[in-house]
C-alpha positions as CSV (number, residue, x, y, z in Angstrom):
1,M,157.4,69.7,39.5
2,S,156.5,67.2,42.3
3,Q,154.1,68.1,45.1
4,L,155.7,69.1,48.4
5,R,154.5,68.8,51.9
6,I,155.3,71.9,54.0
7,A,154.8,72.5,57.7
8,M,154.6,76.1,58.9
9,I,155.7,75.9,62.5
10,G,155.8,78.6,65.1
11,A,153.8,81.2,67.1
12,F,152.0,83.4,64.5
13,D,148.6,84.5,63.3
14,P,147.8,82.6,60.0
15,L,145.6,85.5,58.9
16,Y,148.4,88.1,59.1
17,T,149.1,89.3,55.5
18,R,152.6,88.0,55.2
19,H,151.7,84.5,56.5
20,A,148.5,84.3,54.5
21,V,150.2,85.3,51.2
22,I,153.0,82.8,51.7
23,R,150.6,80.0,52.6
24,T,148.2,80.7,49.7
25,G,151.0,81.2,47.3
26,L,152.7,77.9,48.2
27,E,149.4,76.0,47.8
28,Q,149.1,77.5,44.3
29,A,152.7,76.3,43.6
30,D,151.7,72.6,44.1
31,C,152.5,72.4,47.8
32,I,150.4,71.0,50.7
33,V,150.8,73.4,53.6
34,T,150.0,72.4,57.1
35,V,149.8,75.2,59.7
36,M,151.1,74.2,63.1
37,A,150.6,77.5,65.0
38,L,150.6,78.7,68.5
39,P,149.0,82.0,69.4
40,K,151.4,84.8,68.4
41,N,151.8,86.0,72.0
42,A,153.1,82.6,73.2
43,S,156.2,82.7,75.5
44,T,159.6,81.5,74.4
45,L,159.2,78.4,76.5
46,Q,155.9,77.6,75.0
47,R,157.4,78.0,71.5
48,L,160.2,75.6,72.4
49,Q,157.8,73.1,73.7
50,H,155.7,73.4,70.6
51,L,158.7,72.7,68.4
52,W,159.4,69.5,70.4
53,R,155.7,68.4,70.1
54,C,155.8,68.9,66.3
55,A,158.9,66.9,65.8
56,S,157.2,63.5,65.7
57,A,154.9,64.6,62.9
58,I,157.7,66.3,60.8
59,R,158.9,62.9,59.4
60,E,155.9,63.1,57.0
61,Y,157.0,66.5,55.6
62,D,159.5,67.6,53.0
63,V,160.1,71.2,54.3
64,V,159.7,73.1,57.5
65,L,159.0,76.8,57.2
66,I,159.5,79.0,60.2
67,P,157.3,82.2,59.9
68,T,158.7,85.5,60.9
69,F,158.5,86.6,64.6
70,N,160.0,83.3,65.7
71,Q,163.7,84.2,65.6
72,M,164.4,83.4,69.2
73,V,163.6,79.7,68.8
74,A,165.0,79.3,65.3
75,P,168.4,77.9,66.4
76,I,166.6,75.1,68.2
77,A,164.4,74.6,65.1
78,W,167.5,74.4,63.0
79,F,169.1,71.7,65.3
80,L,165.9,69.7,65.7
81,F,164.4,69.8,62.2
82,H,167.5,70.2,60.0
83,V,170.4,68.6,61.8
84,I,168.6,65.7,63.5
85,L,165.6,65.1,61.2
86,R,167.4,66.2,58.0
87,K,164.5,68.2,56.6
88,K,164.8,71.3,54.4
89,L,164.4,74.3,56.6
90,L,163.4,77.8,55.4
91,M,162.8,80.9,57.5
92,D,161.1,84.2,56.9
93,Y,163.2,87.1,58.1
94,L,160.7,89.8,57.4
95,V,162.0,91.2,60.7
96,G,165.0,90.4,62.9
97,L,165.5,90.7,66.6
98,T,168.2,93.3,66.2
99,D,166.5,95.6,63.7
100,V,163.3,95.7,65.8
101,E,165.4,96.5,68.9
102,E,167.2,99.3,67.0
103,D,163.8,100.8,66.3
104,R,162.4,100.4,69.8
105,Q,165.4,100.5,72.2
106,S,163.5,98.6,74.8
107,V,165.9,96.0,76.2
108,S,169.1,95.9,78.1
109,P,172.6,95.9,76.5
110,L,173.0,92.2,77.4
111,M,169.8,91.3,75.6
112,R,170.8,93.4,72.5
113,K,174.0,91.3,72.4
114,L,172.0,88.1,72.6
115,Y,169.6,89.3,69.8
116,R,172.6,90.1,67.6
117,F,174.1,86.6,68.2
118,I,170.8,84.9,67.4
119,D,170.3,86.9,64.2
120,R,173.8,86.2,63.0
121,F,173.4,82.5,63.8
122,N,170.0,82.2,62.0
123,I,171.1,84.1,58.9
124,H,174.4,82.2,58.6
125,N,172.9,78.7,59.2
126,I,169.4,78.8,57.9
127,T,168.1,79.5,54.4
128,T,166.3,82.8,54.9
129,F,164.3,85.4,52.9
130,T,163.3,88.9,53.6
131,D,161.1,91.5,52.0
132,T,163.5,93.9,50.1
133,A,167.1,94.1,48.9
134,A,167.4,97.3,51.0
135,H,166.4,95.3,54.1
136,R,169.0,92.6,53.2
137,T,171.7,95.3,52.9
138,Y,170.6,96.7,56.3
139,F,170.9,93.3,57.9
140,S,174.4,93.0,56.5
141,E,175.4,96.5,57.8
142,L,173.7,96.1,61.2
143,L,175.1,92.6,62.0
144,G,178.4,92.9,60.2
145,I,177.9,89.7,58.2
146,K,177.5,88.7,54.5
147,T,173.8,88.3,53.5
148,D,174.3,87.5,49.8
149,H,172.6,84.2,50.2
150,M,169.5,85.8,51.8
151,H,166.6,85.7,49.3
152,I,164.1,88.5,48.5
153,I,160.4,87.7,48.8
154,P,158.2,90.8,48.6
155,V,155.1,91.0,50.9
156,G,152.6,91.2,48.1
157,A,148.8,91.4,48.5
158,R,146.2,88.9,49.4
159,Q,144.1,87.5,46.5
160,S,141.0,87.7,48.7
161,L,141.0,91.5,48.4
162,L,140.0,91.2,44.8
163,E,137.0,89.1,45.6
164,T,134.9,92.1,46.7
165,P,135.7,95.1,44.5
166,L,135.4,98.5,46.0
167,I,132.4,100.6,45.0
168,P,133.3,103.9,43.3
169,S,134.5,106.5,45.8
170,P,132.4,109.7,46.3
171,K,133.6,112.8,44.4
172,D,132.7,114.9,47.4
173,P,134.2,114.9,49.9
174,F,137.7,113.9,48.8
175,I,138.5,111.4,51.6
176,V,142.2,110.8,52.5
177,Q,142.3,107.5,54.3
178,Y,144.9,105.8,56.5
179,L,144.3,102.2,57.7
180,G,146.9,100.7,60.0
181,T,148.6,100.5,63.3
182,F,149.2,103.7,65.2
183,I,153.0,103.6,65.9
184,P,155.7,106.2,65.4
185,F,157.1,104.4,62.3
186,H,153.9,105.1,60.4
187,G,154.0,108.8,61.0
188,V,150.4,109.6,61.8
189,D,151.6,112.9,63.2
190,V,152.8,113.8,59.7
191,M,149.3,113.1,58.4
192,L,147.8,115.4,61.0
193,G,150.3,118.1,60.0
194,A,149.0,117.8,56.4
195,A,145.4,117.9,57.7
196,E,146.2,121.2,59.5
197,I,147.6,122.7,56.3
198,L,144.5,121.6,54.4
199,R,142.0,122.5,57.1
200,D,140.4,125.4,55.1
201,D,139.7,123.2,52.0
202,P,136.2,121.9,52.6
203,R,136.5,119.3,49.9
204,I,139.2,117.3,51.7
205,Q,138.5,115.1,54.8
206,F,140.9,112.8,56.6
207,E,139.8,109.3,57.9
208,L,142.3,107.6,60.2
209,I,141.4,103.9,61.0
210,G,143.2,101.5,63.3
211,K,144.6,101.4,66.8
212,G,147.9,101.2,68.6
213,Q,150.3,102.9,71.0
214,T,149.9,106.4,69.6
215,F,146.2,106.3,68.9
216,T,145.1,108.3,72.0
217,G,148.0,110.7,71.6
218,M,147.0,111.4,68.0
219,Q,143.4,112.0,69.0
220,Q,144.5,114.5,71.6
221,L,146.8,116.3,69.1
222,A,143.9,116.6,66.6
223,L,141.7,117.9,69.4
224,E,144.2,120.5,70.5
225,Q,144.6,121.7,67.0
226,N,140.9,121.7,66.4
227,L,141.2,119.6,63.3
228,T,137.5,119.2,62.4
229,N,138.6,117.7,59.0
230,V,139.9,114.6,60.8
231,T,137.8,111.5,61.8
232,F,139.3,108.7,63.9
233,I,137.9,105.2,63.8
234,E,139.4,102.9,66.4
235,G,139.8,99.1,65.8
236,F,140.9,96.5,63.3
237,F,138.2,95.4,60.9
238,R,137.6,92.5,58.5
239,P,135.5,92.2,55.4
240,P,132.8,93.0,54.5
241,E,132.9,96.0,57.0
242,L,136.5,96.7,56.0
243,M,135.7,96.9,52.3
244,E,132.9,99.3,53.0
245,M,135.3,101.6,54.8
246,L,137.9,101.3,52.1
247,S,135.4,102.2,49.4
248,R,135.0,105.7,50.9
249,A,138.6,106.5,50.2
250,S,139.7,108.8,47.4
251,V,143.4,108.3,48.2
252,F,145.2,106.0,50.6
253,L,148.1,107.0,52.9
254,G,151.1,104.8,53.6
255,V,153.9,105.5,56.1
256,F,155.7,108.8,56.7
257,G,157.8,108.3,59.8
258,D,161.3,109.6,59.4
259,S,163.3,106.6,60.6
260,P,165.8,104.1,59.0
261,K,163.0,101.5,58.9
262,T,161.0,103.5,56.4
263,R,163.9,103.3,54.0
264,Y,164.2,99.5,53.9
265,V,160.7,98.0,54.4
266,I,157.5,98.3,52.4
267,P,154.6,97.7,54.8
268,S,151.8,95.3,53.7
269,K,149.3,98.2,53.6
270,V,151.2,99.7,50.6
271,F,150.7,96.5,48.5
272,E,147.2,95.9,49.8
273,N,145.9,99.4,49.3
274,V,147.5,99.8,45.8
275,V,145.8,96.6,44.6
276,L,142.4,98.1,45.3
277,G,142.7,100.7,42.6
278,R,142.9,103.9,44.5
279,P,146.1,106.2,44.4
280,M,148.6,105.7,47.2
281,I,150.8,108.3,48.7
282,T,153.7,107.1,51.0
283,G,157.1,108.2,52.2
284,E,160.1,108.1,49.9
285,S,162.1,104.9,50.2
286,P,164.8,103.2,48.2
287,A,162.9,99.9,48.8
288,L,159.9,101.1,46.9
289,S,161.7,101.3,43.6
290,E,162.5,97.6,43.8
291,F,158.9,96.8,43.1
292,F,157.1,100.0,41.9
293,T,157.6,102.7,39.4
294,I,157.3,105.9,41.4
295,G,154.8,108.4,39.8
296,E,153.2,105.6,37.8
297,H,152.1,103.0,40.3
298,L,152.1,105.2,43.4
299,L,153.2,108.6,44.6
300,T,155.8,109.5,47.3
301,V,156.8,112.5,49.4
302,P,159.8,113.0,51.7
303,T,159.4,111.3,55.0
304,G,158.4,113.6,57.9
305,D,157.3,116.3,55.5
306,S,153.6,117.4,56.2
307,Q,153.8,120.3,53.7
308,A,154.9,118.0,50.8
309,L,152.1,115.5,51.8
310,A,149.5,118.3,51.8
311,E,150.6,119.5,48.4
312,Q,150.4,116.0,46.9
313,I,146.9,115.5,48.4
314,R,145.8,118.9,47.0
315,T,147.2,117.9,43.6
316,L,145.1,114.7,43.5
317,A,142.0,116.4,44.8
318,N,142.3,118.8,41.8
319,A,142.9,116.0,39.3
320,P,140.4,113.1,39.3
321,A,141.8,111.8,36.0
322,L,145.2,111.5,37.6
323,C,143.8,109.7,40.5
324,A,142.1,107.2,38.2
325,K,145.2,106.7,36.1
326,I,147.6,106.0,39.1
327,G,145.0,103.8,40.8
328,E,144.5,101.7,37.7
329,A,148.2,101.4,36.9
330,G,149.1,100.4,40.5
331,A,146.3,97.8,40.8
332,N,147.3,96.2,37.4
333,H,150.9,96.1,38.5
334,I,150.1,94.2,41.7
335,R,147.8,91.8,39.8
336,E,150.5,91.0,37.3
337,T,153.5,90.6,39.6
338,L,152.7,90.6,43.4
339,L,149.8,88.3,44.2
340,P,150.2,85.1,46.2
341,K,150.8,83.0,43.1
342,H,153.8,85.1,42.3
343,I,155.1,85.0,45.8
344,G,154.6,81.2,46.1
345,A,156.4,80.6,42.9
346,K,159.5,82.5,44.1
347,I,159.6,80.5,47.4
348,R,159.0,77.2,45.6
349,T,162.0,78.0,43.4
350,I,164.1,78.6,46.6
351,I,163.0,75.3,48.1
352,D,163.7,73.3,44.9
353,T,167.3,74.6,45.0
354,L,168.0,73.6,48.6
């Protein structure tokens, strides 16, 4: 297998889990990866100018990889890098314009039509990959196109998380921890509903870490309900502080929002919490069964169901041996199948067949 030179071009955060896993994995698959990144909040015009500036350097590369969140400019990237410069072109379709807009409903009908056109163009003309087969099916149904040629590349977990093992979690209290963005999709309100049900169990404490559009609203809801068993920690953190926080957890929470998105995506927090060796509870999803054995690697409850979540938490709080068993099985499964080296090997295979 010959060494490849790959340029990752677009507006993105190289430290974001999806991008970091892909880059590290490709480097482990005998690729030299050069990041040509603008800040992720760059405008569409700035992104187009960036593509043009990068064009002169692309002659030295074998492959151009467009990271996710750059769908708007992908048609120009296709014309510039693939049609004119004749380079292999690959694009991460972890999210599309249309499926994000279906979730947010934030633009005009005209823009929604434009988004649909761009998504169709990109998926039809560019070799793409997304995170789950369920997501690929959703793209097909949403856009009314065939997506059989779209490849499946799971998000996976960063290798760096294994460099600083968590210290043993305390037996008392039993800390139920959520780490992530506060948005409706993640269902923090469902977690608070479970906290309310478990409020009279002094062993169980909730720790909700992160920030986002619903953070203040969730704080207010907890205050109104007098949830003294819930602690909020606002912010995004990096090691070693992050690892110290995660070490406090007895169980991790995933996503519980009752929306179509929950059924076709697996957020990075699921992979990255499971690899740490603590049990994970998250909302039921057909996508999960593509990469995990439910009940062995992690636990699920119906989305939007605070009662079911509370019962699952109570079960784990009463069964430390079960916590250890699920945590160990999940962590071993990630280490064996879903680290960057596994992700990189899958993408390298796609590139070699182009």
